Backbone as a ProteinNet text record, in pm:
[ID]
protein_1_A
[PRIMARY]
XXXXXXXXXXXXXXXXXXXXXXXXXXXXXXXXXXXXXXXXXXXXXXXXXXXXXXXXXXXXXXXXXXXXXXXXXXXXXXXXXXXXXXXXXXXXXXXXXXXXXXXXXXXXXXXXXXXXXXXXXXXXXXXXXXXXXXXXXXXXXXXXXXXXXXXXXXXXXXXXXXXXXXXXXXXXXXXXXXXXXXXXXXXXXXXXXXXXXXXXXXXXXXXXXXXXXXXXXXXXXXXXXXXXXXXXXXXXXXX
[TERTIARY]
-94.9	-49.2	-163	-243.1	-353	-455.9	-490	-590.1	-543.2	-416.2	-363	-370.2	-339.4	-343.1	-484.8	-581.2	-720.1	-763.7	-725	-762.5	-702.5	-576.2	-509.8	-575	-609.2	-671.2	-804.9	-876.4	-1006.3	-998.5	-884.1	-867.1	-826	-770.8	-716.3	-744.8	-640.9	-641.3	-775.9	-793.4	-920.2	-1025.1	-1006.9	-1102.7	-1117.9	-1059.9	-1085.8	-1127.9	-1097	-1150.5	-1300.2	-1353.2	-1497.1	-1564.5	-1487.5	-1544.3	-1597.4	-1721.5	-1781.6	-1819.3	-1772.1	-1809.3	-1959.9	-2016.9	-2160.8	-2202.2	-2330	-2380.6	-2361.8	-2383.5	-2367.1	-2224.1	-2131.6	-1989.8	-1956.1	-2006.7	-1976.7	-2037.2	-2150.1	-2215.8	-2129.9	-2049.8	-1964.4	-1822.2	-1796.9	-1661	-1596.8	-1673.6	-1617.8	-1560.9	-1630.2	-1583	-1463.6	-1469.4	-1361.8	-1232	-1241.8	-1120	-1033.2	-1093.4	-1016.2	-931.9	-990.2	-916.5	-808.5	-843.7	-747.1	-626.6	-652.6	-545.1	-455.4	-514.3	-436.6	-347.3	-402.6	-325.7	-213.4	-242.5	-140.1	-26.6	-58.6	46.1	143.9	92.3	178.2	255	191	252.3	362.6	343.4	440	485.8	559.1	603.9	700.1	757.5	854.8	789.2	658.1	588.6	615.4	660	688.9	695.5	717.3	733.4	860.4	847.6	961.9	1049	1007.7	1086.8	1188.3	1311.1	1416.4	1403.9	1405.5	1396.6	1447.7	1487.2	1532.8	1457.6	1384.7	1309.1	1174	1076.8	947.5	961.6	1055.6	1076.2	1122.6	1216.5	1265.6	1154.5	1068.6	958.5	857.9	832.1	741.1	792.5	919.6	979.7	978.8	1016.9	1021.1	882.8	781.2	644.7	597.5	630.3	596.3	665.1	790	865.8	814.1	748.5	705.2	586.2	520.8	407	452.8	391.3	425	573.3	631.5	773.7	794.6	888	913	985.4	961.7	1030.6	1181.3	1223.2	1366.3	1430.7	1366.3	1418.8	1420.3	1313.7	1307.2	1422.5	1446.8	1554.6	1691.8	1708.5	1835.2	1853.3	1746	1751.9	1769.8	1695.8	1702.6	1834.1	1906.2	2034.7	2127.1	2127.8	2210.6	2131.4	2000.9	1917.2	1916	1905	1897.1	2028.9	2139.1	2267.2	2280	2217.2	2225.7	2126	2005.9	1900.6	1864.2	1902	1883.4	1768	1725.7	1618	1512.2	1396.9	1291.3	1339.8	1423.6	1478.2	1565.4	1637.7	1722.3	1637.1	1526.6	1437.4	1368.2	1323.9	1252.1	1339.8	1469.6	1561	1613.6	1584.8	1632.6	1541.2	1597.2	1516.6	1438.7	1333.4	1252.8	1340.5	1424.2	1510.9	1609.6	1662.8	1759.3	1694.4	1574.1	1503.7	1465	1421.4	1383.4	1499.5	1617.2	1734.3	1771.4	1755.4	1793	1700.9	1575.2	1478.4	1430.1	1494	1448.2	1415.9	1498.3	1480.8	1358.8	1289.3	1169.6	1045.2	1058	944.4	854.5	778.7	688.6	761.3	888.1	976.9	938.8	875.7	837.8	731.1	627.3	519.9	567.9	651.8	704.6	793.1	877.5	964.2	880.1	773.4	683.1	617.8	572.9	506.8	603.4	723.1	822.1	862	891.9	929.6	818	694.6	580.9	553	557.3	532.5	638.4	762.6	870.6	866.7	823.6	807.7	697.5	591.1	483.9	534	615.2	668.9	755.8	836.9	924.2	841.3	745.9	668.6	566.4	507.5	396.9	427.5	536.8	563.4	707.3	773.7	909.4	1009.3	982.8	1077.3	1058.1	960	934.9	807.1	811.9	693.8	586	466	358.4	311	247.4	208	60.1	-20.1	-164	-212.8	-321.3	-378.6	-416.1	-479	-523.7	-407.1	-300.9	-185	-109	-96.7	-23.2	-95.9	-226.6	-300.8	-318.5	-283.5	-286.9	-158.4	-56.6	69.3	49	118.1	107	142.2	53.7	82	71.5	22.6	12.8	-133.3	-164.2	-298.9	-309	-423.6	-446.9	-355	-328.3	-243.5	-103	-44.9	89	87.8	-15.8	-26.4	-34.5	-111.5	-123.7	7.2	82.9	214.7	304.5	309.3	394.5	347.3	219.3	165.7	189.2	159.8	170.3	312	404.2	540	643.6	617.2	712.2	665.7	532.9	479.2	407.2	387.8	320.3	171.3	113.4	-30.8	-97.6	-179.5	-238.9	-316.1	-297.5	-369.7	-375.3	-483.8	-498.6	-450	-349.1	-292.9	-359.5	-442.8	-515.3	-439.8	-331.6	-259	-328	-274.3	-341.1	-358.7	-259	-271	-382.7	-387.3	-488.2	-628.4	-646.2	-777	-817.3	-727.2	-757.6	-788.6	-703	-723.3	-847.1	-872.6	-990	-1118.3	-1121.5	-1238.7	-1250.5	-1140.1	-1143.4	-1182.5	-1135	-1164.9	-1306.6	-1373.6	-1509.1	-1515.3	-1412.6	-1410.5	-1471.9	-1486.2	-1548.2	-1587.7	-1689.9	-1730.6	-1687.3	-1623	-1583	-1454.2	-1452.3	-1329.9	-1259.4	-1336.3	-1281.2	-1192.3	-1070	-971.8	-1016.5	-1075.7	-1117.5	-1233.5	-1330.2	-1443.5	-1400	-1308.2	-1258.9	-1177.9	-1102.1	-1026.4	-1120.2	-1230.4	-1327.3	-1390.5	-1416.7	-1471.6	-1375.9	-1247.6	-1147.6	-1127.1	-1136.2	-1122.9	-1233.8	-1348.5	-1459.3	-1450.9	-1362.5	-1349.5	-1225.5	-1114	-985.2	-964.2	-917.1	-888.5	-792.1	-816.5	-736.6	-587.5	-549.9	-408.1	-338.2	-416.6	-359.6	-372	-422.2	-443.9	-317.5	-208.3	-83.5	-29	-26.5	24.8	-61.5	-192.7	-283.1	-247.6	-218	-180.7	-54.1	46.8	171.9	146.3	63.9	35.4	-33.1	-128.7	-199.8	-106.7	-15.4	81	175	225.5	313.3	239.8	114.7	36.6	6.1	-20.9	-50.1	70.9	188.6	310.2	359	325.8	381.2	285.2	157.8	63	-59.6	-125.5	-246	-205.7	-129.9	-75.9	-185.9	-172.2	-278.3	-306.7	-202.7	-221.3	-302.1	-268.4	-344.1	-320.8	-413	-397.9	-376.4	-278.1	-248.8	-331.4	-459.3	-552.8	-518.8	-463	-429.7	-321.1	-243.9	-137.9	-175	-291.4	-327.2	-369.5	-302.9	-336.3	-467.5	-520.7	-647.8	-761.4	-741.8	-844	-979.7	-980.7	-1105.9	-1184.7	-1119.5	-1185.8	-1203.5	-1167.8	-1168.8	-1287.3	-1366.7	-1484.9	-1445.7	-1342.1	-1300.7	-1242.2	-1159.2	-1096.6	-1197.9	-1296.4	-1396.4	-1495	-1501.7	-1593.6	-1535.9	-1406.2	-1341	-1342.6	-1340.1	-1338.8	-1205.1	-1206.1	-1081.8	-989.8	-863.8	-766.9	-694.4
2642.3	2514.9	2441.3	2514.2	2450	2391.3	2465	2416.1	2291	2285.7	2168.6	2045.5	2059.6	1944.9	1891.4	1982.1	1939.2	1863	1911.2	1845.5	1706.6	1694.2	1564.2	1465.9	1512.4	1423.4	1373.9	1456	1417	1304.3	1290.5	1185.3	1054.2	1059.5	935.8	913.6	930.3	903.3	889.3	911.5	889.5	985.3	1051.3	1147.3	1145.2	1065.1	937.1	954.6	1069.1	1085.5	1103.9	1137	1150.6	1019.1	916.3	785.7	715.6	667	594.4	454.1	348.9	212.3	195.5	130.7	110.1	-16	-24.6	-141.3	-270	-264.9	-384.3	-433.7	-339	-374.8	-448.4	-395.8	-455.1	-594.4	-616.3	-746.2	-856.1	-820.4	-920.7	-920.4	-847.3	-831.7	-963.2	-1051.1	-1177.8	-1261.1	-1263.3	-1341.6	-1273.8	-1139.6	-1067.8	-1065.6	-1061.9	-1052.4	-1176.7	-1291.2	-1413.8	-1399.6	-1341.3	-1319.3	-1213.3	-1106.5	-999.1	-1052.3	-1131.3	-1187.3	-1278.4	-1362.8	-1455.9	-1382	-1278	-1202.6	-1123.9	-1060.6	-981.3	-1069.3	-1192	-1284.2	-1314.4	-1330.4	-1358.5	-1234	-1118.2	-992.6	-945.5	-968.3	-920.7	-1035.6	-1131	-1244.7	-1203.5	-1083.4	-1034.5	-952.3	-939.6	-853.9	-897.9	-805	-831.8	-698.5	-704.5	-582.9	-510.6	-383.7	-308.2	-248	-261.2	-208.5	-312.5	-268.9	-359.4	-378	-502.6	-529.1	-669	-691.9	-823.7	-877.9	-789.8	-829.4	-759.9	-809.2	-740.7	-595.6	-569.1	-432.6	-342.1	-391.5	-311.4	-281	-378.6	-355.3	-256.4	-265.9	-171.6	-29.6	-9.5	123.8	172.4	85.7	123.7	160.7	88.5	116.7	252	285.1	416.4	525.4	502.8	601.3	615.7	513	513.4	603.5	653.3	743.2	869.4	898.5	1017.7	1021.7	903.9	895.7	774.3	782.9	670.4	557.6	435.8	321.1	332.4	389.1	406	494.3	605.3	696.2	629.8	558.4	488.8	389.4	313.1	213.3	278	396.3	468.4	510.1	557	603.3	486.1	378.4	266.3	188.8	205.1	135.7	171.7	297.7	341.6	340.8	368.3	372.4	238.2	128.8	-3.8	-48.6	14.6	-15.9	57.7	172.8	256	212.3	174.6	131.5	-13.3	-105.2	-247.5	-311.2	-248	-304.4	-198.7	-245.3	-151.8	-61	-115.5	-36.5	78.1	52.5	158.1	276.5	248.7	355.9	420.9	338.2	389.4	481.9	456.4	535.9	659.2	671.7	787.7	907.5	1024.6	1146	1173.9	1251.1	1290.3	1361.4	1451.2	1528.3	1438.6	1339.9	1248.4	1168.1	1115.5	1038.1	1126	1246.2	1338.4	1361.2	1383.7	1409.9	1287.3	1168.9	1045.8	1014.3	1060.7	1026.7	1149	1260.6	1388.6	1382.9	1317.6	1319.8	1242.8	1170.9	1097.3	1186.2	1307.5	1398.2	1368.1	1468.5	1453.8	1386.4	1422.3	1352.7	1369	1480.2	1498.5	1397.5	1384.8	1291.3	1146.6	1117.9	981.9	944	1036.8	1010.5	986.2	1063.3	1047.1	908.6	866.5	736	619.8	630.6	524.1	512.1	625.5	623.8	570.1	615.6	570.8	423	374.8	232.8	146.7	188.5	109.5	110.7	220.1	221.9	124.8	117.9	21.5	-121.6	-143.8	-278.1	-323.5	-233.8	-266	-289.5	-200.9	-206.8	-319.8	-350	-445.5	-579.5	-586	-708.5	-758	-715.9	-764.2	-730.7	-624.6	-581	-646.9	-735.9	-806.1	-754.5	-731.9	-685	-792.8	-760.3	-860	-902.9	-1019.6	-1074.6	-1086.2	-997.5	-999.5	-859.4	-851	-721.9	-641.2	-705.6	-635.7	-574.7	-651.7	-602.4	-494.9	-511.6	-413.9	-279.8	-283	-156.9	-89.4	-160.4	-100.2	-21.6	-40.7	32.2	176.9	267.1	409.6	433.4	502.4	541.4	433.2	314.5	204.1	179.5	191.6	167.6	34.3	7.5	-121	-141.8	-36.3	-52.6	-97.2	-28.7	-65.4	-205.6	-235.6	-368.1	-477.6	-455.1	-555.3	-575.4	-468.3	-481.1	-571	-544.2	-621.8	-766.5	-787	-922.8	-1003.9	-946.4	-1020.3	-1050.3	-957.8	-972.8	-1018.4	-996.8	-1039	-1163.8	-1182.6	-1295.9	-1398.6	-1367.3	-1461.3	-1473.6	-1372.5	-1371.3	-1286.9	-1346.3	-1272.9	-1149	-1041.6	-917.9	-831	-756.7	-665.4	-527.4	-478	-346.3	-244.2	-159	-61.9	70.8	70.2	194.8	271.4	385	469.1	398.1	319.1	245.9	142.8	67.9	-37.8	21.4	131	196.4	246.2	317.1	376	268.9	167.7	62.9	-20.9	-49.8	-130.5	-60	71	147	154.6	178.7	185.4	51	-56.7	-190	-235.4	-160.1	-196.4	-307.3	-314.2	-416.5	-364.2	-233.6	-171.7	-29.4	20.8	160.4	245.2	182.9	253.4	332.3	450.3	530.5	510.1	474.4	450.9	326.1	339.7	231.2	104.9	120	3.5	-69.2	6.5	-54.9	-122.6	-58.2	-118.3	-244.1	-240.3	-359.2	-477.5	-453.8	-560.3	-611	-518.8	-560.4	-656.1	-619.9	-702	-835.5	-834.9	-959.6	-1058	-1004.9	-1090.6	-1137.4	-1076	-1109.3	-1193.6	-1156.3	-1220.4	-1339.5	-1453.9	-1568.8	-1527.6	-1571	-1528.4	-1552.6	-1662.7	-1694.3	-1593.1	-1518.2	-1421.8	-1277.3	-1252.8	-1115.3	-1030.4	-1082.1	-1004.6	-984.6	-1091.1	-1081.6	-989.3	-996.3	-910.9	-764.4	-726.9	-588.6	-550.3	-638	-610.5	-598	-686.2	-684.3	-554.5	-510.2	-386.4	-265.7	-267.5	-158.1	-155	-271.5	-278.6	-229	-271.8	-232.7	-83.2	-29.9	112.2	199.9	146.5	222.7	210.5	100.2	77.4	107.7	74.4	91.6	173.9	137	209.3	326.7	417.9	531.4	633.1	704.9	795.1	908.2	965.7	1082.4	1047.8	933.4	888.2	739.7	655.1	509.9	476.5	391.4	353.3	229	250.4	139.3	60.5	128.1	59.1	-46.3	-35.9	-132.3	-231	-212	-286.6	-430.9	-527.9	-669.2	-712.1	-630.8	-666.3	-575.1	-502.5	-407.6	-474.6	-595.6	-664.6	-700.5	-694.5	-727.1	-604.6	-487.9	-363	-276.7	-233.5	-151.1	-20.6	44.3	169	145.3	41.6	12.7	-21.2	-101.9	-140.9	-28.6	73	184.2	286.3	278.7	372.2	319.6	409.3	369.3	304.6	210.3	147	253	246.9	346.3	293
-1664.9	-1607.6	-1538.6	-1455.5	-1383.8	-1478.3	-1586.9	-1680.3	-1751.4	-1787.2	-1856.3	-1768	-1639	-1548.8	-1533.8	-1525.6	-1511.5	-1635.2	-1752.3	-1876.8	-1886.3	-1848.7	-1855.4	-1760.3	-1640.7	-1544	-1593.3	-1666.7	-1717.1	-1817.5	-1883.9	-1983	-1921.3	-1801.8	-1750.1	-1606.4	-1522.2	-1381.8	-1316.9	-1201.1	-1137.1	-1185.7	-1274	-1323	-1464.1	-1464.7	-1407.9	-1263.4	-1190.7	-1056.1	-1061.1	-1175	-1186.5	-1219.3	-1243.6	-1279.5	-1155.9	-1164.6	-1053.3	-1097.7	-1028.8	-1063.6	-1057.7	-1157.9	-1162.1	-1089.9	-1055	-984.5	-1061.4	-1194.3	-1276.3	-1274.7	-1276.2	-1274.5	-1145.4	-1033.9	-904.9	-892.9	-957.6	-949.5	-1010.9	-1110	-1175	-1124.5	-1016	-965.2	-924.4	-861.3	-812.3	-925.8	-1039.7	-1154.1	-1220.8	-1230.9	-1299.5	-1220.5	-1087.2	-1007.5	-1025.4	-1052.5	-1075.6	-1201.8	-1304.9	-1429.4	-1412.1	-1342.2	-1316.9	-1241.1	-1138.8	-1057.1	-1139.7	-1222.3	-1304	-1403.1	-1467.2	-1566.3	-1499.4	-1387.2	-1318.7	-1265.6	-1225.4	-1179.4	-1292	-1412.8	-1528.5	-1571.3	-1556.2	-1599.5	-1505.7	-1375.4	-1276.1	-1185.1	-1240.5	-1158.2	-1047.5	-1060.8	-962.1	-851.5	-853.7	-756.8	-613.2	-531.9	-390.9	-318.1	-189.5	-110.4	-156.1	-190.3	-242.5	-133.3	-8.5	102.3	148.5	169.7	216.9	368.3	414.2	557.5	586.9	710.8	751.8	870.3	939.7	1058.9	1058.1	1136.4	1147.5	1192.4	1283.8	1331.2	1217.7	1138.8	1027.1	927.4	901.8	808.8	866.5	995.2	1060.1	1045.2	1073.5	1063.3	918.2	825.7	684	632.5	678.3	634	684.7	807.9	861.5	778.6	743.2	665.2	522.2	470.4	330.3	302.3	404.5	383.9	312	197.8	118.7	83.1	60	24.5	-65.2	-158.4	-247.7	-174.6	-221.1	-161.9	-181.5	-293.4	-321	-215.3	-182.8	-80.9	56	88.5	217.2	229.3	124.1	127.9	142.7	87.8	104.7	250.4	311.4	450.3	546.6	525	619.4	610.6	502	489.1	605	642	755.2	885.4	876.4	995.7	1068.6	992.9	1054.1	1115.9	1076.5	1138.4	1272.6	1278.4	1398.6	1505.6	1461.6	1553.6	1520.8	1606.6	1578.4	1654.7	1761.8	1843.1	1872.4	1920.2	1957.8	2070.9	2158.1	2268.8	2217.6	2107.9	2050.7	2006.6	1938.2	1893.4	2012.9	2106.2	2223.6	2307.3	2308.4	2388.7	2319.2	2190.6	2115.6	2138.4	2132.6	2149.7	2021.5	2034.2	1918.4	1815.6	1861	1771.5	1698.3	1768.1	1707.9	1595.8	1622.5	1520.7	1401.9	1429.8	1322.3	1226.6	1281.4	1198.1	1114.7	1172.3	1102.8	984.6	991.4	886	808.8	829.1	773.6	625.3	546.1	400.7	350.9	439.3	396.8	400	454.2	461.6	581.6	623.7	738.7	855.7	870.6	964	1110.7	1145.7	1286.7	1328.2	1246.7	1278.6	1270.1	1170.8	1155.6	1274	1318.2	1433.4	1558.6	1572.9	1687.2	1684.7	1565.2	1552.7	1575.8	1520.5	1538.2	1684.8	1746.7	1888.3	1976.4	1949.2	2029.5	2012.5	1888.8	1862.7	1930.5	1922.3	1980.8	2133.9	2190.5	2336.5	2378.9	2299.6	2327.7	2311.8	2209	2184.1	2300.6	2352.6	2465.9	2592.6	2616.6	2741.4	2744.6	2630.5	2628.3	2562.2	2483.9	2408.5	2421.5	2526.5	2551.4	2444.1	2370.6	2267.4	2132.7	2120.7	1994.3	1928.7	1798.4	1725.9	1731.1	1776	1784.5	1645.7	1640.1	1511.2	1487.4	1545.9	1520	1487.1	1412.8	1374.9	1498.2	1595.9	1715.6	1792.3	1806.7	1882.1	1805.4	1676	1595.4	1591	1569.1	1560.1	1695.9	1803	1936.4	1964	1878.5	1894.2	1851.5	1915.2	1881.9	1734.7	1663.5	1525.7	1421.4	1457	1360.8	1323.2	1194.6	1145.3	1073.3	1015.2	948.8	829.2	753.9	635.5	675.5	771.1	819.1	878	955.8	1017.1	911.4	805.9	699.8	624.4	606.5	541.7	625.7	754.8	845.5	854.4	872.2	885.2	758.6	644.2	519.2	476.2	502.2	450.1	551.9	680.3	783.8	858.1	865.4	939.8	852.8	725.7	637.2	663.6	727.4	754	644.9	558.9	446.7	489.8	414.8	443.5	319.6	301.7	188.8	230.2	160.5	190.4	98.6	154.9	72.9	67.2	-9.9	-30.2	-144.3	-182.5	-281.7	-416	-458.1	-584.9	-577.7	-469.9	-455.9	-453	-382.8	-377.1	-515.9	-581.4	-712.3	-816.6	-824.9	-925.2	-897.5	-771.5	-737.1	-778.5	-761.5	-802.3	-954.2	-1022.1	-1167.9	-1229.1	-1169.7	-1222	-1188.5	-1100.7	-1063.4	-960.5	-874.5	-770	-640.6	-631	-513.8	-549.7	-484.4	-504.7	-386.1	-287.9	-166.3	-184.1	-124.2	-119.5	14.7	116.9	249.5	247.5	297.8	290.7	362.5	480.2	558	490	440.6	371.9	243.3	169.8	46.1	75.6	183.4	225.1	246.3	313.8	340.1	210.8	116.8	-12.9	-83.3	-84.8	-153	-82	49	124.8	88.4	46.7	7.5	-136.4	-215.3	-357	-387.6	-326.6	-354.8	-261	-313.3	-225.6	-114.9	6.8	121.5	102	41.5	23	-67.8	-146.1	-240.2	-194.6	-73.7	-29.4	-35	19	21.2	-119.2	-198.1	-335	-419.4	-402.8	-479.8	-459.7	-337.7	-308.5	-383.5	-382.2	-453.7	-603.6	-657	-801	-841.6	-762	-792.7	-784.9	-688.1	-674.5	-794.3	-835.3	-952.2	-1076.4	-1092.7	-1209.9	-1207.9	-1090.2	-1077.6	-1105.7	-1085.1	-1110.4	-1254	-1319.7	-1452.5	-1567.6	-1554.5	-1664.9	-1625.6	-1518.2	-1475.8	-1388.3	-1446.1	-1371.3	-1343.8	-1234.5	-1189.5	-1288	-1344.8	-1432.1	-1556.5	-1617.6	-1734.6	-1755.6	-1713.8	-1732	-1878.9	-1905.7	-2043.4	-2080.7	-2095.8	-2119.8	-2245.6	-2346.3	-2470.5	-2451.2	-2343.1	-2314.9	-2204.6	-2143.6	-2022.7	-2050.9	-1988.4	-2009.8	-1945.1	-1853.4	-1788.4	-1833	-1941.1	-1986.3	-2006.4	-2057	-2083.7	-1959.3	-1843.4	-1716.5	-1628.4	-1682.1	-1606.3	-1648.3	-1552.4	-1581.9	-1651.9	-1603.4	-1664.4	-1803	-1815.9	-1943.9	-2052.5	-2019.4	-2118.3	-2148.6	-2061.3	-2083.9	-2182	-2206.1	-2296.5	-2438.1	-2532.5	-2673.1	-2705.2	-2795.8	-2838.1	-2897.9	-2856.3	-2905.4	-3027.3
[MASK]
+++++++++++++++++++++++++++++++++++++++++++++++++++++++++++++++++++++++++++++++++++++++++++++++++++++++++++++++++++++++++++++++++++++++++++++++++++++++++++++++++++++++++++++++++++++++++++++++++++++++++++++++++++++++++++++++++++++++++++++++

């Protein structure tokens, strides 16, 4: 079983994990990203945040729960969770054990409950119970990093941000848009390539593409609409 998985990964995914974007590829990234963005917009006109939410607080909580968990599972859990906890004060006043039980099926529930409770206590104490709308204020909340902050800013507040989740990192490297593995450094690379107004949408498009065609186990390059603009896709022999 182990040998078969290694062999499959070598044909596709990031090993595709052994694939490293070349300097020449990166030099043309600015021109190629415009084409990639245009094609992905046509391919995935429905691209949007897959987490169900009605308020910035709900999106913040859902994003924390989405770590190492499918959006489908998160949406199932939050359907009842959001009815039980409606304000930051509700979460802040709940015990660690109570929150853990409510979100258990999302996995890593102890750490997630700790982060949600801590963030909400900060929101109540420092922001009058309202989720703040700036990167600096959001990342100052307990357990909230840049990725979560960008999700909230881009989708709840309309402030453009690049969300460097695993799909965005993997695809950006394969496409030759960045050579960085570090999420923050790659985020900055993409911010310099993608028009600011498209930062949030670009993240959604890359996630949709990573789930449907450029899958981690073996990218389906023969079906990819952006293959001609992708460093990894053009490096492979025509199938």
